[in-house]
DRENLUMPA-546523 format. One line per field, with one value per residue (C-alpha): z, x, y; residue number from 1. Coordinates in Angstrom, 2 decimals, padded with zeros to 5 digits. Each point is the difference from the previous one (the first is absolute). Layout:
DRENLUMPA-546523
z <- Z  ...
x <- X  ...
y <- Y  ...
resi <- NUM  ...
***
This chain:
DRENLUMPA-546523
z <- 031.03  -000.75  -002.81  002.53  001.79  -003.34  -000.94  003.35  -000.41  -003.51  001.13  002.99  -002.00  001.39  -001.30  -002.98  001.34  -000.61  -003.43  -001.96  002.50  -000.04  -003.80  000.11  002.73  -001.95  -003.03  002.12  001.42  -003.54  -000.91  003.11  -000.88  -003.52  001.41  002.33  -003.06  -001.51  003.24  -000.13  -003.56  000.66  003.14  -000.66  -003.33  001.27  002.91  -002.16  002.81  -001.63  000.43  003.38  001.81  000.05  -000.68  002.86  002.67  001.76  -001.67  001.99  001.56  -002.07  000.63  -001.57  -003.60  -000.25  000.44  -002.81  -003.58  -001.39  003.06  -002.02  001.23  -003.31  000.17  002.76  -000.44  -003.79  -002.48  000.76  003.77  000.34  000.81  -002.16  000.17  000.88  002.69  003.60  -000.02  -001.02  -001.06  001.15  -000.38  003.69  000.79  -002.17  002.23  002.84  002.12  -001.78  003.34  000.36  -003.51  000.89  003.00  -002.36  -002.47  002.74  001.76  -000.19  -002.93  -002.22  001.47  -002.27  002.77  -000.68  -003.31  000.07  001.97  001.49  -003.26  -002.00  002.46  000.15  -003.78  -000.32  002.84  -001.70  -003.19  001.84  001.95  -002.62  -003.37  -000.99  -002.99  -000.46  -003.29  -000.43  -000.87  -002.92  -001.19  -000.86  002.27  -002.50  -003.17  001.37  -002.37  001.20  000.53  -001.86  -003.30  -002.09  -002.19  003.03  001.41  -003.18  000.75  003.35  -001.33  -003.03  001.99  003.29  -000.62  -003.60  000.64  001.69  -001.10  -003.64  -001.88  -000.03  003.53  -001.02  000.53  003.62  -000.26  003.73  -000.04  -002.37  -002.69  001.66  -002.16  000.97  003.55  000.67  -001.47  002.00  003.27  000.09  003.80  000.06  -002.77  001.86  003.20  -001.88  -001.70  003.40  001.78  -002.55  -000.33  003.03  -000.10  -003.48  -001.71  -000.97  001.50  002.20  -001.40  003.28  -000.21  -003.09  000.28  000.17  -002.99  -002.04  001.04  -001.01  -003.39  -000.43  000.96  -002.53  -002.68  001.04  -000.26  -003.67  -000.80  -002.21  001.07  -001.24  -003.06  000.95  -003.02  001.11  003.40  -001.54  -002.50  002.49  002.51  -002.61  -000.31  003.78  000.00  -002.51  001.81  002.58  000.88  -003.56  -000.59  003.36  000.05  003.40  001.33  000.53  003.55  000.35  000.21  -000.70  000.41  003.38  -001.59  -002.81  000.44  001.47  -002.62  -002.74  001.45  -000.03  -003.63  000.04  003.37  -001.34  -002.99  002.13  -001.34  -002.61  -000.63  003.64  -000.01  -003.12  001.49  003.24  -001.82  -002.11  003.17  000.71  -003.28  000.14  -003.15  001.48  002.49  -001.80  -003.63  -003.25  -000.52  003.61  000.92  002.01  000.54  -001.70  -003.24  -002.79  000.12  -003.42  -000.10  003.74  003.46  001.10  002.42  003.67  001.19  -000.89  -002.58  000.40  -002.28  003.04  000.78  -003.40  000.71  003.70  001.48  -000.48  003.68  000.99  -002.36  001.44  003.42  -001.36  -001.69  003.30  002.27  001.68  -002.83  -002.76  001.88  -002.84  002.23  000.82  -003.58  -002.16  000.14  000.44  -003.73  -000.83  002.27  -001.37  -003.62  000.71  001.84  -002.86  -002.47  002.12  000.32  -003.51  -002.26  -000.18  -003.34  -000.82  -002.06  -000.47  -003.26  -001.56  000.95  -000.73  003.31  -001.41  -002.57  001.21  -003.54  -000.19  -001.44  -002.34  -003.69  -000.48  -003.54  001.01  002.56  -001.82  -000.66  003.69  000.83  -002.74  000.96  003.82  000.95  -002.79  000.75  003.05  -000.56  -003.69  -002.81  000.89  003.82  000.56  000.36  003.82  001.22  003.67  -000.52  -001.97  -003.49  000.15  -001.72  002.74  002.82  -001.29  -000.76  003.21  002.50  -001.78  003.14  001.10  -003.50  000.05  003.42  -001.23  -003.26  001.87  002.77  -001.26  001.34  003.54  000.04  -003.78  -002.52  -001.83  -000.72  001.45  -002.51  002.63  -001.50  -003.31  001.63  000.59  -003.58  -001.37  002.63  -000.78  -003.73  000.32  002.00  -002.51  -002.74  002.33  000.24  -003.68  000.59  000.45  003.37  -000.30  000.01  -003.25
x <- -015.72  001.38  -001.35  -001.61  -001.72  -001.14  -001.50  -001.77  -001.46  -001.14  -001.64  -001.70  -002.04  000.12  -003.32  -001.14  001.43  003.50  -000.83  002.64  002.70  -001.15  000.17  003.61  000.80  -001.61  002.10  003.14  -001.00  -000.50  003.46  001.45  -001.71  001.44  003.47  -000.52  -000.77  003.31  001.77  -001.74  001.31  003.65  000.67  003.74  -000.57  -002.82  002.14  003.13  002.06  003.32  -000.89  -001.67  002.74  003.39  002.75  002.30  -002.62  000.11  -002.08  -003.25  -000.98  -002.73  -002.15  -002.86  -001.09  001.80  003.32  -000.51  001.18  -003.47  -001.76  -002.91  -003.57  -001.19  002.55  -002.04  -003.46  -000.41  -001.28  -003.57  000.70  -000.97  003.49  002.35  000.28  003.70  -000.03  -001.08  -001.65  -003.47  -002.82  -000.32  -003.75  -000.50  001.32  -002.49  -001.64  002.48  001.17  003.08  001.81  -000.41  001.40  003.04  000.59  000.16  002.26  002.49  000.00  002.92  -001.55  -000.11  002.51  -000.92  000.40  003.73  -000.36  -003.44  -000.91  -003.41  -001.40  001.21  -001.44  -003.26  -000.38  000.72  -002.43  -002.70  000.46  -000.26  -003.04  -001.87  001.70  -000.40  -002.18  -001.92  001.65  -002.08  -002.85  001.96  002.43  -000.93  002.04  000.53  000.75  001.34  -002.28  -001.42  -003.77  -000.43  -001.00  003.12  -001.84  -000.93  003.50  001.56  -001.40  001.78  003.23  000.36  -000.82  001.82  002.67  001.17  001.68  002.85  -000.49  -000.85  -003.09  001.21  001.46  003.65  001.55  001.21  003.28  000.44  -002.79  -001.28  -002.56  -003.39  -001.74  002.12  000.45  -003.72  -000.74  002.74  -000.40  -003.52  -000.13  003.33  -001.21  -003.21  001.93  002.24  -002.98  -001.52  003.15  002.65  003.62  002.33  002.00  -001.41  -002.05  -003.04  -003.19  -001.97  -003.48  -001.53  -002.62  -001.54  -002.82  001.42  -002.18  001.81  003.35  -001.20  -001.08  003.41  001.78  -002.13  001.10  003.64  -000.20  -000.93  003.08  002.65  003.28  003.23  001.14  002.70  002.11  000.09  001.38  002.58  001.50  000.03  001.63  002.65  000.71  000.22  002.46  002.06  000.05  -002.74  000.93  -000.63  -003.15  -001.58  001.33  001.59  003.38  002.80  001.40  003.44  002.97  000.32  -002.77  000.84  000.23  002.36  003.30  002.92  002.40  -002.05  000.19  003.72  000.45  -002.94  001.02  003.47  -001.44  -002.40  -002.29  -002.62  001.47  -000.52  -003.57  -000.84  001.46  -001.89  -003.28  000.75  000.28  -003.70  -001.22  -001.40  001.84  003.32  -000.20  -002.14  000.99  -001.77  -000.64  -001.30  002.62  002.42  003.41  -001.24  -000.65  002.53  001.86  000.46  002.43  000.37  -000.06  -003.08  -002.39  000.90  -003.01  -002.08  -002.72  -003.73  -000.76  -000.72  -003.01  -001.61  -003.61  000.13  -003.01  000.51  -000.83  002.98  002.24  -001.25  001.07  003.53  000.02  -000.88  002.31  003.08  002.30  -001.95  -001.84  -002.25  -003.06  001.01  000.94  -002.82  -003.78  -002.13  -000.82  003.71  000.78  -002.84  000.99  003.62  -001.04  -002.33  002.86  002.25  -002.79  -001.45  002.24  003.41  001.08  002.58  002.61  002.34  -001.57  000.18  003.43  003.24  001.83  003.45  -000.55  -003.22  -001.36  -003.79  -001.09  -002.84  -000.65  000.88  -001.37  -003.38  -000.54  001.30  -003.60  -000.81  002.87  -000.84  -003.68  000.16  003.37  001.16  -002.59  002.04  003.41  000.27  000.53  003.69  -000.53  001.79  -002.86  -000.31  002.70  -000.25  001.08  002.69  -000.86  -002.29  002.62  002.53  -002.53  -000.99  003.48  001.46  -002.65  -002.28  -001.71  -000.83  -001.30  -002.23  -001.36  -000.67  -001.69  -002.22  -001.04  000.77  002.36  -000.52  -001.83  -000.45  -002.73  001.79  -002.59  000.88  -000.24  -000.63  -003.42  001.70  002.11  003.66  000.70  -001.14  001.98  003.14  -000.59  -000.20  003.24  001.67  -000.74  001.11  003.42  000.51  -000.49  002.87  001.73  001.24  -002.06  001.54
y <- 019.02  -003.45  -002.16  -002.34  002.86  001.37  -003.35  -000.24  003.48  -000.76  -003.19  001.58  002.50  003.54  001.32  001.99  003.25  -001.41  -001.45  001.99  -000.94  -003.61  -000.04  001.17  -002.49  -002.83  000.86  -000.04  -003.37  -001.37  001.30  -001.66  -003.30  000.11  000.67  -002.94  -002.11  001.03  -000.90  -003.37  -000.41  000.95  002.01  000.22  001.75  002.21  001.18  000.38  -001.48  000.89  003.66  -000.39  -001.91  001.68  -002.51  001.01  -000.67  -003.38  -002.68  -000.35  -003.28  -001.60  -003.01  -001.86  000.57  003.34  -001.78  -002.51  000.29  000.60  001.36  001.38  -000.26  -001.37  -002.83  -001.63  001.43  000.16  002.57  -001.04  000.13  -003.66  -001.29  -002.07  -003.80  -000.14  002.70  -000.05  003.41  -001.05  002.34  003.60  000.05  -000.74  003.49  001.86  002.61  -000.53  002.92  001.42  000.13  -003.75  -000.46  002.11  -002.26  -002.97  001.80  000.77  -003.38  -002.46  -001.85  003.08  002.48  002.92  002.54  -000.07  001.80  001.61  003.08  000.76  001.35  -002.99  -002.49  001.94  000.04  -003.72  -000.72  002.07  -001.98  -003.32  001.17  002.00  -000.39  -003.64  -000.81  -003.23  -000.91  -003.15  002.35  001.47  -002.70  -003.59  -002.26  -002.83  001.97  003.28  001.90  003.29  000.06  003.25  001.60  000.70  002.51  002.07  -000.46  001.32  003.46  000.07  -001.51  002.23  003.16  -000.70  -002.64  000.37  003.35  -001.88  -003.60  000.71  -001.10  -003.62  -000.01  -000.31  003.44  -000.35  -001.87  -000.64  -002.59  -002.67  000.92  000.27  -002.59  -003.03  001.32  000.40  -003.42  -001.75  001.96  001.47  000.25  001.83  002.31  000.84  000.72  002.43  001.64  000.70  001.18  001.01  -001.11  000.12  003.24  000.64  002.68  -002.07  001.48  -002.43  -000.65  -001.11  002.75  -001.61  -002.48  -003.55  -000.91  002.66  -001.47  -003.48  001.38  001.64  -003.22  -001.92  002.48  -000.32  -003.79  000.41  002.12  -001.61  -001.51  001.47  -002.02  -002.49  000.89  003.66  -001.00  -002.34  002.43  002.87  -002.34  -000.74  003.71  000.31  -002.91  001.98  003.37  000.40  003.58  001.22  -002.06  000.92  003.57  -000.47  001.06  -002.50  000.15  001.50  -002.34  -003.69  -002.50  -001.61  -003.45  001.06  -001.91  001.90  -001.37  001.66  003.48  000.77  001.07  002.43  001.40  000.66  001.84  002.04  002.71  -000.82  -003.45  -000.92  001.35  -002.02  -003.16  000.47  000.58  -003.08  -002.09  000.60  -001.53  -003.55  -001.04  001.07  -002.84  -002.55  000.43  000.79  -003.71  -000.22  -002.59  002.12  -001.58  -003.18  001.85  000.16  003.30  001.58  002.86  000.44  -001.49  -001.90  001.71  -000.43  -001.95  -003.01  000.41  000.33  -002.95  -002.17  002.20  -000.50  -000.98  000.91  001.84  003.77  000.57  -002.17  001.95  003.30  -001.25  -000.48  003.41  001.66  -002.01  001.46  -001.02  001.72  002.77  001.09  000.34  003.57  000.87  -001.36  000.15  -003.10  000.11  000.17  -002.93  -002.10  000.72  -000.89  -003.15  -000.95  000.36  -002.22  -002.56  000.06  002.05  -001.66  -001.43  -002.64  001.83  -002.97  -001.26  003.46  001.40  -001.87  -000.60  000.80  002.74  001.61  -000.23  -000.06  -003.34  000.96  000.70  003.67  000.28  -001.41  002.74  003.07  001.00  -000.19  002.34  002.47  000.18  -000.26  001.47  002.31  002.68  001.03  -001.60  000.71  -002.50  -000.24  000.03  003.31  002.48  000.11  002.35  -000.96  -003.61  -001.84  -001.24  -003.00  -002.13  000.69  -000.47  -003.43  -001.30  001.43  -001.16  -002.48  -001.27  003.53  000.67  -003.07  000.97  003.55  -000.91  -002.45  002.46  003.52  002.68  001.38  003.32  000.09  -000.74  -002.81  -002.73  -003.42  -002.84  -002.70  -000.75  -000.91  -002.68  -000.73  -001.10  003.36  001.91  -001.99  000.44  003.79  000.03  -002.29  002.54  002.84  -001.68  000.86  003.73  002.49  000.07  003.60  003.17  001.24
resi <- 1  2  3  4  5  6  7  8  9  10  11  12  13  14  15  16  17  18  19  20  21  22  23  24  25  26  27  28  29  30  31  32  33  34  35  36  37  38  39  40  41  42  43  44  45  46  47  48  49  50  51  52  53  54  55  56  57  58  59  60  61  62  63  64  65  66  67  68  69  70  71  72  73  74  75  76  77  78  79  80  81  82  83  84  85  86  87  88  89  90  91  92  93  94  95  96  97  98  99  100  101  102  103  104  105  106  107  108  109  110  111  112  113  114  115  116  117  118  119  120  121  122  123  124  125  126  127  128  129  130  131  132  133  134  135  136  137  138  139  140  141  142  143  144  145  146  147  148  149  150  151  152  153  154  155  156  157  158  159  160  161  162  163  164  165  166  167  168  169  170  171  172  173  174  175  176  177  178  179  180  181  182  183  184  185  186  187  188  189  190  191  192  193  194  195  196  197  198  199  200  201  202  203  204  205  206  207  208  209  210  211  212  213  214  215  216  217  218  219  220  221  222  223  224  225  226  227  228  229  230  231  232  233  234  235  236  237  238  239  240  241  242  243  244  245  246  247  248  249  250  251  252  253  254  255  256  257  258  259  260  261  262  263  264  265  266  267  268  269  270  271  272  273  274  275  276  277  278  279  280  281  282  283  284  285  286  287  288  289  290  291  292  293  294  295  296  297  298  299  300  301  302  303  304  305  306  307  308  309  310  311  312  313  314  315  316  317  318  319  320  321  322  323  324  325  326  327  328  329  330  331  332  333  334  335  336  337  338  339  340  341  342  343  344  345  346  347  348  349  350  351  352  353  354  355  356  357  358  359  360  361  362  363  364  365  366  367  368  369  370  371  372  373  374  375  376  377  378  379  380  381  382  383  384  385  386  387  388  389  390  391  392  393  394  395  396  397  398  399  400  401  402  403  404  405  406  407  408  409  410  411  412  413  414  415  416  417  418  419  420  421  422  423  424  425  426  427  428  429  430  431  432  433  434  435  436  437  438  439  440  441  442  443  444  445  446  447  448  449  450
***
């Protein structure tokens, strides 16, 4: 039985003698509606088209919305199903209660063209959502303020028992999406749609079976959750800029980064073995291209060749969303390597976390320009616990004295943001003068292990 036939049977009412079967059928219809909601959200992700369409087959002819860059239902019809001002799609509400077969005819016409990628089940599920799955969100979300019309205290019971297992008690544990507090405040209609239907191709259970009032209560509770502290995103972004693979616990792709210059590969390729692997992994680090002072080829090279690309200093103050678009473009390709949280933290660092190192590091000698004696106490109280009073206690790294004198800009970046994948406390909150002062004292420490 197809989904459309199932819906028709469920709607027709087959009598009390078939009540158990109808109950099962109704549950399946609810599941199909929720899947249709996920298709409405992002049908490409829900269908996992990379797995569905084998690459060696001819590219199908596509038309209408399915052929466009976005091509998502929500792009034209909105999270509240009322349409969006800049699109031509208009509201979907006129199709509430329509025959699902008629909805399929619209989905497969020249304007939409979804029959190219969706099979009968897909089209049936999406049609069921359009016909039977829309919620009147004006009843549950205030149009002018975006605030949920619910009781956050009551919603807390649902959130902390159903949602917190994955999202955490403060809604920040899922790194592939923004923290729930800011997200639900900025995009309440989107949040409510996801609560009802789940994430496309994800594991979140749809909550469509709950009373809409309970969902509104839960959304009201979510809107009261805290935002992630900006400073936390900045310093973690700085560690991702240093070595994202270590900080995020993700594997570096094999081989060179595609954008790494050919003229910088020859020496490592001649050496081969571990040296080649290290050089290739190095090519994937942000700092390798854009420099520890964030100025790339424009920066002053101390003790080596300048990085091969322009710096990121021109993006200081840019919207993080614009920076994320650069991080995930064809040149960088980090969209497939990092989570949304990783990308946002890195973008936040680029936007808000860069520091001007020029006043603190001599351009010719690399000497840190600060009062070493004035900050000895800072080193001995903040740093010596791990590094030792002479900077030689950590076996897995060079003595602090050598690290600072050899790569002062790297050292300043590290002391400001911490080491990737480690518990070293960043001193960003203490300011650049304190960070430079600590490094100035560290320059006086031994440069050899023993």
